[in-house]
The first five atom37 places (N, CA, C, CB, O) and aatype in JSON, in Angstrom:
{
  "aatype": [11, 16, 10, 1, 0, 15, 15, 14, 6, 3, 13, 7, 0, 9, 10, 3, 18, 19, 8, 3, 1, 15, 13, 6, 10, 8, 1, 10, 5, 10, 3, 10, 3, 1, 5, 6, 10, 1, 9, 14, 9, 5, 10, 3, 1, 11, 7, 10, 6, 7, 10, 10, 19, 9, 7, 2, 0, 8, 0, 13, 15, 19, 1, 3, 3, 0, 5, 9, 7, 6, 7, 3, 9, 2, 16, 9, 6, 18, 6, 8, 15, 10, 19, 16, 9, 11, 7, 0, 9, 14, 19, 3, 10, 11, 9, 6, 19, 15, 15, 10, 2, 9, 6, 10, 6, 10, 14, 3, 2, 0, 14, 10, 0],
  "atom_mask": [
    [1, 1, 1, 1, 1],
    [1, 1, 1, 1, 1],
    [1, 1, 1, 1, 1],
    [1, 1, 1, 1, 1],
    [1, 1, 1, 1, 1],
    [1, 1, 1, 1, 1],
    [1, 1, 1, 1, 1],
    [1, 1, 1, 1, 1],
    [1, 1, 1, 1, 1],
    [1, 1, 1, 1, 1],
    [1, 1, 1, 1, 1],
    [1, 1, 1, 0, 1],
    [1, 1, 1, 1, 1],
    [1, 1, 1, 1, 1],
    [1, 1, 1, 1, 1],
    [1, 1, 1, 1, 1],
    [1, 1, 1, 1, 1],
    [1, 1, 1, 1, 1],
    [1, 1, 1, 1, 1],
    [1, 1, 1, 1, 1],
    [1, 1, 1, 1, 1],
    [1, 1, 1, 1, 1],
    [1, 1, 1, 1, 1],
    [1, 1, 1, 1, 1],
    [1, 1, 1, 1, 1],
    [1, 1, 1, 1, 1],
    [1, 1, 1, 1, 1],
    [1, 1, 1, 1, 1],
    [1, 1, 1, 1, 1],
    [1, 1, 1, 1, 1],
    [1, 1, 1, 1, 1],
    [1, 1, 1, 1, 1],
    [1, 1, 1, 1, 1],
    [1, 1, 1, 1, 1],
    [1, 1, 1, 1, 1],
    [1, 1, 1, 1, 1],
    [1, 1, 1, 1, 1],
    [1, 1, 1, 1, 1],
    [1, 1, 1, 1, 1],
    [1, 1, 1, 1, 1],
    [1, 1, 1, 1, 1],
    [1, 1, 1, 1, 1],
    [1, 1, 1, 1, 1],
    [1, 1, 1, 1, 1],
    [1, 1, 1, 1, 1],
    [1, 1, 1, 1, 1],
    [1, 1, 1, 0, 1],
    [1, 1, 1, 1, 1],
    [1, 1, 1, 1, 1],
    [1, 1, 1, 0, 1],
    [1, 1, 1, 1, 1],
    [1, 1, 1, 1, 1],
    [1, 1, 1, 1, 1],
    [1, 1, 1, 1, 1],
    [1, 1, 1, 0, 1],
    [1, 1, 1, 1, 1],
    [1, 1, 1, 1, 1],
    [1, 1, 1, 1, 1],
    [1, 1, 1, 1, 1],
    [1, 1, 1, 1, 1],
    [1, 1, 1, 1, 1],
    [1, 1, 1, 1, 1],
    [1, 1, 1, 1, 1],
    [1, 1, 1, 1, 1],
    [1, 1, 1, 1, 1],
    [1, 1, 1, 1, 1],
    [1, 1, 1, 1, 1],
    [1, 1, 1, 1, 1],
    [1, 1, 1, 0, 1],
    [1, 1, 1, 1, 1],
    [1, 1, 1, 0, 1],
    [1, 1, 1, 1, 1],
    [1, 1, 1, 1, 1],
    [1, 1, 1, 1, 1],
    [1, 1, 1, 1, 1],
    [1, 1, 1, 1, 1],
    [1, 1, 1, 1, 1],
    [1, 1, 1, 1, 1],
    [1, 1, 1, 1, 1],
    [1, 1, 1, 1, 1],
    [1, 1, 1, 1, 1],
    [1, 1, 1, 1, 1],
    [1, 1, 1, 1, 1],
    [1, 1, 1, 1, 1],
    [1, 1, 1, 1, 1],
    [1, 1, 1, 1, 1],
    [1, 1, 1, 0, 1],
    [1, 1, 1, 1, 1],
    [1, 1, 1, 1, 1],
    [1, 1, 1, 1, 1],
    [1, 1, 1, 1, 1],
    [1, 1, 1, 1, 1],
    [1, 1, 1, 1, 1],
    [1, 1, 1, 1, 1],
    [1, 1, 1, 1, 1],
    [1, 1, 1, 1, 1],
    [1, 1, 1, 1, 1],
    [1, 1, 1, 1, 1],
    [1, 1, 1, 1, 1],
    [1, 1, 1, 1, 1],
    [1, 1, 1, 1, 1],
    [1, 1, 1, 1, 1],
    [1, 1, 1, 1, 1],
    [1, 1, 1, 1, 1],
    [1, 1, 1, 1, 1],
    [1, 1, 1, 1, 1],
    [1, 1, 1, 1, 1],
    [1, 1, 1, 1, 1],
    [1, 1, 1, 1, 1],
    [1, 1, 1, 1, 1],
    [1, 1, 1, 1, 1],
    [1, 1, 1, 1, 1],
    [1, 1, 1, 1, 1]
  ],
  "atom_positions": [
    [[2.1, -3.99, 43.39], [1.64, -4.74, 42.24], [2.67, -4.67, 41.13], [0.27, -4.21, 41.75], [3.47, -3.73, 41.09]],
    [[2.67, -5.63, 40.25], [3.63, -5.7, 39.16], [2.88, -5.87, 37.84], [4.62, -6.86, 39.37], [2.03, -6.74, 37.7]],
    [[3.21, -5.01, 36.88], [2.69, -5.13, 35.52], [3.8, -5.66, 34.64], [2.14, -3.76, 34.99], [4.97, -5.31, 34.83]],
    [[3.45, -6.5, 33.66], [4.46, -7.09, 32.79], [4.11, -6.87, 31.33], [4.59, -8.59, 33.09], [2.94, -6.82, 30.95]],
    [[5.15, -6.73, 30.52], [4.97, -6.62, 29.07], [5.96, -7.56, 28.39], [5.17, -5.14, 28.58], [7.17, -7.43, 28.57]],
    [[5.43, -8.49, 27.61], [6.29, -9.37, 26.82], [6.04, -9.16, 25.33], [6.04, -10.84, 27.19], [6.63, -9.84, 24.49]],
    [[5.17, -8.19, 25.01], [4.96, -7.79, 23.62], [4.58, -6.3, 23.63], [3.85, -8.67, 22.91], [4.09, -5.8, 24.64]],
    [[4.79, -5.6, 22.51], [4.45, -4.17, 22.47], [2.97, -3.89, 22.76], [4.8, -3.61, 21.11], [2.62, -2.8, 23.2]],
    [[2.12, -4.86, 22.51], [0.69, -4.68, 22.8], [0.43, -4.5, 24.3], [-0.09, -5.87, 22.28], [-0.62, -3.99, 24.68]],
    [[1.37, -4.93, 25.13], [1.22, -4.82, 26.59], [1.7, -3.48, 27.15], [1.98, -5.94, 27.26], [1.54, -3.23, 28.34]],
    [[2.29, -2.62, 26.31], [2.87, -1.37, 26.8], [1.82, -0.41, 27.36], [3.64, -0.68, 25.69], [2.13, 0.38, 28.25]],
    [[0.6, -0.46, 26.86], [-0.43, 0.5, 27.27], [-0.67, 0.51, 28.76], [0.0, 0.0, 0.0], [-0.78, 1.58, 29.36]],
    [[-0.76, -0.66, 29.39], [-1.02, -0.73, 30.83], [0.13, -0.11, 31.62], [-1.23, -2.2, 31.27], [-0.1, 0.55, 32.63]],
    [[1.36, -0.31, 31.16], [2.52, 0.28, 31.83], [2.51, 1.79, 31.64], [3.84, -0.33, 31.29], [2.74, 2.54, 32.59]],
    [[2.25, 2.24, 30.41], [2.23, 3.68, 30.14], [1.13, 4.4, 30.93], [2.04, 3.93, 28.65], [1.25, 5.59, 31.2]],
    [[0.06, 3.68, 31.29], [-0.99, 4.29, 32.12], [-0.42, 4.83, 33.43], [-2.1, 3.26, 32.42], [-0.96, 5.78, 33.99]],
    [[0.67, 4.23, 33.91], [1.29, 4.66, 35.17], [2.53, 5.54, 34.98], [1.67, 3.45, 35.98], [2.82, 6.37, 35.83]],
    [[3.26, 5.36, 33.87], [4.56, 6.04, 33.76], [4.59, 7.17, 32.73], [5.61, 5.05, 33.43], [5.6, 7.87, 32.63]],
    [[3.52, 7.34, 31.96], [3.52, 8.41, 30.94], [3.72, 9.76, 31.61], [2.2, 8.39, 30.12], [3.01, 10.11, 32.56]],
    [[4.67, 10.53, 31.1], [5.03, 11.86, 31.61], [5.64, 11.83, 33.01], [3.82, 12.74, 31.63], [5.8, 12.89, 33.62]],
    [[5.99, 10.67, 33.51], [6.68, 10.58, 34.81], [8.18, 10.68, 34.56], [6.33, 9.25, 35.55], [8.67, 10.31, 33.5]],
    [[8.91, 11.18, 35.55], [10.33, 11.45, 35.37], [11.22, 10.4, 36.05], [10.66, 12.83, 35.9], [10.79, 9.66, 36.93]],
    [[12.47, 10.38, 35.59], [13.51, 9.54, 36.2], [14.82, 10.31, 36.14], [13.63, 8.16, 35.46], [15.03, 11.15, 35.26]],
    [[15.7, 10.02, 37.1], [17.01, 10.66, 37.17], [18.03, 9.75, 36.5], [17.41, 10.96, 38.64], [18.11, 8.56, 36.79]],
    [[18.81, 10.33, 35.61], [19.76, 9.53, 34.83], [20.81, 8.85, 35.7], [20.44, 10.4, 33.8], [21.21, 7.73, 35.39]],
    [[21.25, 9.5, 36.77], [22.3, 8.9, 37.6], [21.8, 7.69, 38.39], [22.86, 9.94, 38.56], [22.6, 6.95, 38.97]],
    [[20.48, 7.47, 38.42], [19.93, 6.33, 39.17], [19.68, 5.1, 38.28], [18.63, 6.74, 39.84], [19.26, 4.06, 38.79]],
    [[19.94, 5.21, 36.98], [19.81, 4.05, 36.1], [20.86, 3.02, 36.49], [19.95, 4.45, 34.6], [22.02, 3.36, 36.69]],
    [[20.45, 1.75, 36.59], [21.39, 0.7, 37.01], [21.27, -0.48, 36.05], [21.11, 0.24, 38.47], [20.21, -1.08, 35.92]],
    [[22.38, -0.81, 35.39], [22.44, -2.0, 34.55], [23.13, -3.09, 35.35], [23.19, -1.72, 33.21], [24.31, -2.98, 35.69]],
    [[22.4, -4.15, 35.65], [22.93, -5.3, 36.38], [23.15, -6.41, 35.35], [21.95, -5.77, 37.55], [22.21, -7.08, 34.93]],
    [[24.4, -6.6, 34.95], [24.71, -7.58, 33.92], [24.52, -9.02, 34.4], [26.13, -7.4, 33.43], [24.19, -9.9, 33.61]],
    [[24.71, -9.27, 35.7], [24.49, -10.62, 36.23], [23.03, -11.02, 36.11], [24.94, -10.7, 37.7], [22.71, -12.15, 35.74]],
    [[22.13, -10.07, 36.41], [20.7, -10.35, 36.32], [20.11, -9.96, 34.96], [19.96, -9.61, 37.42], [18.94, -10.22, 34.69]],
    [[20.93, -9.33, 34.13], [20.52, -8.86, 32.8], [19.29, -7.96, 32.9], [20.22, -10.05, 31.87], [18.27, -8.2, 32.26]],
    [[19.42, -6.91, 33.74], [18.32, -5.97, 33.96], [18.83, -4.53, 33.93], [17.62, -6.25, 35.3], [19.91, -4.23, 34.44]],
    [[18.04, -3.67, 33.33], [18.24, -2.23, 33.5], [17.11, -1.78, 34.42], [18.23, -1.45, 32.12], [15.94, -1.95, 34.11]],
    [[17.48, -1.2, 35.55], [16.51, -0.76, 36.56], [16.39, 0.76, 36.49], [16.92, -1.22, 37.99], [17.38, 1.48, 36.58]],
    [[15.14, 1.24, 36.33], [14.87, 2.67, 36.18], [13.86, 3.09, 37.25], [14.33, 2.99, 34.73], [12.66, 2.85, 37.09]],
    [[14.31, 3.72, 38.34], [13.36, 4.24, 39.33], [12.57, 5.4, 38.72], [14.11, 4.7, 40.63], [13.15, 6.34, 38.16]],
    [[11.25, 5.34, 38.84], [10.35, 6.32, 38.25], [9.65, 7.11, 39.35], [9.31, 5.64, 37.32], [9.08, 6.51, 40.27]],
    [[9.7, 8.42, 39.27], [9.0, 9.26, 40.23], [7.52, 9.33, 39.83], [9.63, 10.7, 40.3], [7.19, 9.83, 38.75]],
    [[6.64, 8.83, 40.7], [5.22, 8.74, 40.37], [4.42, 9.96, 40.81], [4.63, 7.52, 41.0], [3.35, 10.23, 40.27]],
    [[4.94, 10.71, 41.79], [4.27, 11.94, 42.23], [5.32, 12.88, 42.82], [3.15, 11.63, 43.27], [6.5, 12.55, 42.85]],
    [[4.9, 14.02, 43.29], [5.84, 15.02, 43.83], [6.16, 14.76, 45.3], [5.26, 16.42, 43.67], [6.96, 15.5, 45.89]],
    [[5.57, 13.75, 45.9], [5.8, 13.46, 47.31], [6.84, 12.37, 47.52], [4.5, 13.05, 47.97], [7.07, 11.94, 48.66]],
    [[7.46, 11.9, 46.45], [8.5, 10.89, 46.59], [8.05, 9.47, 46.32], [0.0, 0.0, 0.0], [8.85, 8.55, 46.46]],
    [[6.79, 9.26, 45.93], [6.32, 7.92, 45.62], [7.02, 7.43, 44.35], [4.77, 7.91, 45.43], [7.06, 8.13, 43.34]],
    [[7.58, 6.22, 44.42], [8.34, 5.7, 43.3], [7.84, 4.34, 42.85], [9.79, 5.61, 43.65], [7.33, 3.54, 43.64]],
    [[8.01, 4.12, 41.56], [7.85, 2.81, 40.97], [9.19, 2.4, 40.39], [0.0, 0.0, 0.0], [10.12, 3.21, 40.35]],
    [[9.3, 1.17, 39.94], [10.55, 0.7, 39.37], [10.25, 0.02, 38.04], [11.29, -0.28, 40.33], [9.55, -0.99, 37.99]],
    [[10.77, 0.6, 36.96], [10.65, 0.01, 35.64], [11.89, -0.84, 35.41], [10.49, 1.12, 34.52], [13.01, -0.35, 35.48]],
    [[11.67, -2.12, 35.13], [12.77, -3.07, 34.95], [12.72, -3.6, 33.52], [12.7, -4.24, 35.99], [11.75, -4.24, 33.12]],
    [[13.78, -3.34, 32.78], [13.9, -3.86, 31.42], [14.74, -5.13, 31.53], [14.55, -2.81, 30.42], [15.94, -5.07, 31.76]],
    [[14.08, -6.27, 31.35], [14.76, -7.55, 31.49], [15.51, -7.95, 30.22], [0.0, 0.0, 0.0], [15.3, -7.36, 29.16]],
    [[16.36, -8.94, 30.34], [17.16, -9.46, 29.23], [18.03, -8.39, 28.6], [16.25, -10.07, 28.17], [18.33, -8.44, 27.41]],
    [[18.43, -7.4, 29.41], [19.23, -6.27, 28.92], [20.71, -6.57, 29.03], [18.9, -4.99, 29.71], [21.17, -7.15, 30.02]],
    [[21.46, -6.18, 28.0], [22.91, -6.37, 28.07], [23.69, -5.1, 27.77], [23.34, -7.45, 27.12], [24.91, -5.09, 27.9]],
    [[23.02, -4.03, 27.36], [23.69, -2.74, 27.14], [22.62, -1.66, 27.01], [24.61, -2.78, 25.87], [21.48, -1.95, 26.65]],
    [[23.01, -0.42, 27.31], [22.09, 0.69, 27.07], [22.88, 1.95, 26.78], [21.15, 0.9, 28.27], [24.06, 2.07, 27.14]],
    [[22.21, 2.89, 26.12], [22.82, 4.18, 25.85], [21.78, 5.26, 26.13], [23.35, 4.27, 24.39], [20.58, 5.03, 26.08]],
    [[22.3, 6.45, 26.43], [21.45, 7.6, 26.75], [21.8, 8.73, 25.8], [21.63, 8.04, 28.24], [22.97, 9.07, 25.63]],
    [[20.79, 9.31, 25.17], [20.98, 10.54, 24.41], [20.35, 11.64, 25.25], [20.34, 10.47, 22.94], [19.13, 11.71, 25.38]],
    [[21.18, 12.49, 25.82], [20.72, 13.52, 26.76], [20.94, 14.91, 26.17], [21.46, 13.39, 28.12], [21.89, 15.6, 26.53]],
    [[20.07, 15.3, 25.26], [20.18, 16.63, 24.67], [19.79, 17.72, 25.66], [19.31, 16.73, 23.43], [20.22, 18.87, 25.52]],
    [[18.99, 17.4, 26.65], [18.53, 18.39, 27.63], [19.63, 18.8, 28.6], [17.33, 17.84, 28.41], [19.69, 19.94, 29.05]],
    [[20.53, 17.85, 28.92], [21.64, 18.1, 29.84], [21.16, 18.61, 31.21], [22.6, 19.12, 29.23], [21.77, 19.49, 31.81]],
    [[20.05, 18.02, 31.71], [19.55, 18.41, 33.03], [19.56, 17.24, 34.01], [18.13, 18.96, 32.91], [19.12, 17.38, 35.16]],
    [[20.07, 16.08, 33.57], [20.23, 14.96, 34.48], [18.98, 14.13, 34.71], [0.0, 0.0, 0.0], [18.98, 13.22, 35.54]],
    [[17.91, 14.44, 33.98], [16.7, 13.63, 34.13], [15.98, 13.54, 32.81], [15.78, 14.22, 35.21], [16.2, 14.33, 31.89]],
    [[15.11, 12.55, 32.74], [14.27, 12.36, 31.57], [12.86, 12.04, 32.01], [0.0, 0.0, 0.0], [12.57, 11.95, 33.2]],
    [[11.98, 11.86, 31.03], [10.62, 11.44, 31.32], [10.22, 10.4, 30.28], [9.63, 12.64, 31.32], [10.95, 10.15, 29.32]],
    [[9.06, 9.81, 30.47], [8.62, 8.74, 29.58], [7.37, 9.2, 28.83], [8.33, 7.43, 30.37], [6.35, 9.54, 29.43]],
    [[7.49, 9.21, 27.51], [6.35, 9.51, 26.66], [5.95, 8.25, 25.9], [6.68, 10.66, 25.68], [4.77, 7.9, 25.86]],
    [[6.94, 7.57, 25.29], [6.66, 6.34, 24.55], [7.68, 5.27, 24.9], [6.66, 6.61, 23.02], [8.81, 5.56, 25.3]],
    [[7.24, 4.03, 24.73], [8.12, 2.86, 24.81], [7.93, 2.12, 23.49], [7.8, 1.93, 26.07], [6.81, 1.81, 23.09]],
    [[9.05, 1.84, 22.82], [8.99, 1.15, 21.54], [9.91, -0.07, 21.6], [9.4, 2.1, 20.37], [10.88, -0.1, 22.36]],
    [[9.59, -1.07, 20.77], [10.43, -2.27, 20.68], [10.53, -2.68, 19.23], [9.87, -3.43, 21.55], [9.53, -2.9, 18.55]],
    [[11.78, -2.8, 18.77], [12.01, -3.26, 17.4], [13.41, -3.83, 17.3], [11.8, -2.11, 16.38], [14.38, -3.19, 17.71]],
    [[13.52, -5.03, 16.74], [14.82, -5.66, 16.47], [15.74, -5.68, 17.68], [15.5, -4.94, 15.33], [16.87, -5.2, 17.61]],
    [[15.26, -6.23, 18.78], [16.05, -6.39, 20.01], [16.48, -5.06, 20.64], [17.27, -7.21, 19.72], [17.48, -5.01, 21.34]],
    [[15.72, -4.0, 20.38], [16.04, -2.69, 20.94], [14.77, -2.08, 21.55], [16.64, -1.76, 19.85], [13.77, -1.87, 20.86]],
    [[14.84, -1.8, 22.86], [13.77, -1.06, 23.54], [14.19, 0.4, 23.55], [13.51, -1.61, 25.01], [15.3, 0.73, 23.98]],
    [[13.3, 1.28, 23.09], [13.59, 2.71, 23.08], [12.54, 3.42, 23.93], [13.59, 3.27, 21.62], [11.34, 3.24, 23.74]],
    [[13.01, 4.22, 24.88], [12.14, 5.03, 25.72], [12.4, 6.48, 25.37], [12.39, 4.75, 27.26], [13.52, 6.97, 25.48]],
    [[11.34, 7.16, 24.94], [11.45, 8.57, 24.55], [10.54, 9.4, 25.43], [11.08, 8.77, 23.05], [9.49, 8.94, 25.89]],
    [[10.96, 10.64, 25.66], [10.16, 11.53, 26.48], [9.95, 12.87, 25.82], [0.0, 0.0, 0.0], [10.48, 13.14, 24.74]],
    [[9.16, 13.71, 26.47], [8.96, 15.08, 26.02], [10.24, 15.88, 26.23], [7.78, 15.74, 26.76], [10.61, 16.72, 25.4]],
    [[10.92, 15.61, 27.35], [12.27, 16.16, 27.56], [13.16, 15.45, 26.54], [12.78, 15.95, 29.08], [13.03, 14.23, 26.38]],
    [[14.07, 16.16, 25.85], [14.87, 15.48, 24.83], [15.94, 14.56, 25.43], [15.54, 16.51, 23.95], [17.14, 14.83, 25.36]],
    [[15.46, 13.47, 26.01], [16.32, 12.41, 26.55], [15.74, 11.08, 26.08], [16.41, 12.48, 28.13], [14.57, 10.79, 26.32]],
    [[16.55, 10.28, 25.41], [16.12, 8.97, 24.93], [17.02, 7.9, 25.54], [16.17, 8.9, 23.38], [18.23, 8.09, 25.7]],
    [[16.41, 6.76, 25.89], [17.15, 5.59, 26.31], [17.0, 4.52, 25.25], [16.66, 5.07, 27.7], [15.91, 4.29, 24.74]],
    [[18.1, 3.87, 24.91], [18.08, 2.73, 24.0], [18.7, 1.56, 24.75], [18.85, 3.04, 22.65], [19.84, 1.62, 25.19]],
    [[17.91, 0.49, 24.88], [18.34, -0.67, 25.65], [18.39, -1.88, 24.73], [17.38, -0.92, 26.86], [17.39, -2.24, 24.12]],
    [[19.56, -2.5, 24.64], [19.72, -3.71, 23.84], [19.29, -4.9, 24.68], [21.19, -3.87, 23.34], [19.79, -5.11, 25.79]],
    [[18.36, -5.7, 24.14], [17.82, -6.85, 24.86], [17.87, -8.09, 23.98], [16.37, -6.57, 25.33], [17.86, -8.0, 22.75]],
    [[17.93, -9.26, 24.63], [17.89, -10.51, 23.88], [16.44, -10.9, 23.56], [18.59, -11.63, 24.67], [16.19, -11.59, 22.57]],
    [[15.5, -10.47, 24.4], [14.07, -10.65, 24.15], [13.32, -9.64, 25.02], [13.61, -12.13, 24.45], [13.86, -9.09, 25.97]],
    [[12.06, -9.4, 24.67], [11.29, -8.38, 25.35], [10.71, -8.9, 26.66], [10.17, -7.87, 24.44], [9.97, -9.88, 26.69]],
    [[11.06, -8.22, 27.74], [10.52, -8.54, 29.06], [10.64, -7.28, 29.92], [11.29, -9.76, 29.73], [11.72, -6.96, 30.42]],
    [[9.53, -6.57, 30.09], [9.51, -5.34, 30.88], [8.58, -5.55, 32.05], [9.08, -4.12, 30.03], [7.49, -6.09, 31.89]],
    [[9.0, -5.11, 33.23], [8.16, -5.15, 34.42], [8.11, -3.77, 35.05], [8.67, -6.2, 35.43], [9.11, -3.05, 35.07]],
    [[6.95, -3.42, 35.56], [6.79, -2.2, 36.33], [6.31, -2.59, 37.72], [5.79, -1.21, 35.64], [5.21, -3.11, 37.89]],
    [[7.16, -2.33, 38.72], [6.82, -2.62, 40.11], [6.27, -1.35, 40.73], [8.06, -3.16, 40.91], [6.93, -0.31, 40.73]],
    [[5.05, -1.44, 41.26], [4.34, -0.27, 41.77], [3.93, -0.46, 43.22], [3.13, 0.02, 40.92], [3.59, -1.57, 43.64]],
    [[3.95, 0.63, 44.01], [3.33, 0.56, 45.34], [1.81, 0.44, 45.16], [3.71, 1.82, 46.21], [1.27, 0.82, 44.12]],
    [[1.13, -0.06, 46.18], [-0.31, -0.26, 46.08], [-1.08, 1.03, 45.83], [-0.82, -0.9, 47.34], [-2.15, 1.01, 45.23]],
    [[-0.54, 2.15, 46.29], [-1.25, 3.43, 46.16], [-0.77, 4.25, 44.96], [-1.08, 4.25, 47.44], [-0.91, 5.47, 44.95]],
    [[-0.2, 3.59, 43.96], [0.33, 4.3, 42.79], [-0.81, 4.95, 42.0], [1.14, 3.33, 41.88], [-1.79, 4.28, 41.68]],
    [[-0.68, 6.24, 41.67], [-1.71, 6.92, 40.88], [-1.5, 6.67, 39.4], [-1.71, 8.42, 41.16], [-0.38, 6.47, 38.94]],
    [[-2.59, 6.67, 38.64], [-2.48, 6.63, 37.19], [-1.87, 7.94, 36.71], [-3.88, 6.38, 36.52], [-2.03, 8.99, 37.34]],
    [[-1.18, 7.87, 35.6], [-0.54, 9.08, 35.03], [-1.59, 10.05, 34.5], [0.44, 8.69, 33.9], [-1.24, 11.12, 34.0]]
  ]
}
């Protein structure tokens, strides 16, 4: 199943699945041809994954104060063409976008967070 957010009001449904879930920094992929940042999200400890796709992306930066190679998702914010993903682990992602378009691709058996 796929959840979509085109406004900040839509973030709640996505956060229901990804809140406190982790991602590995080395697996982040910015595809400039498709204008997407792809973030594989670990949904459980058995290897079940979802894919968070930030559309209309043209650049991103990572603030990795934890220095452990992974982050988690606590909040998703959008303001002035910037999507910010913050976690409990001190790792933040800032994604520059031309407009807001976020998709979460989930397996059918994805658990709520």
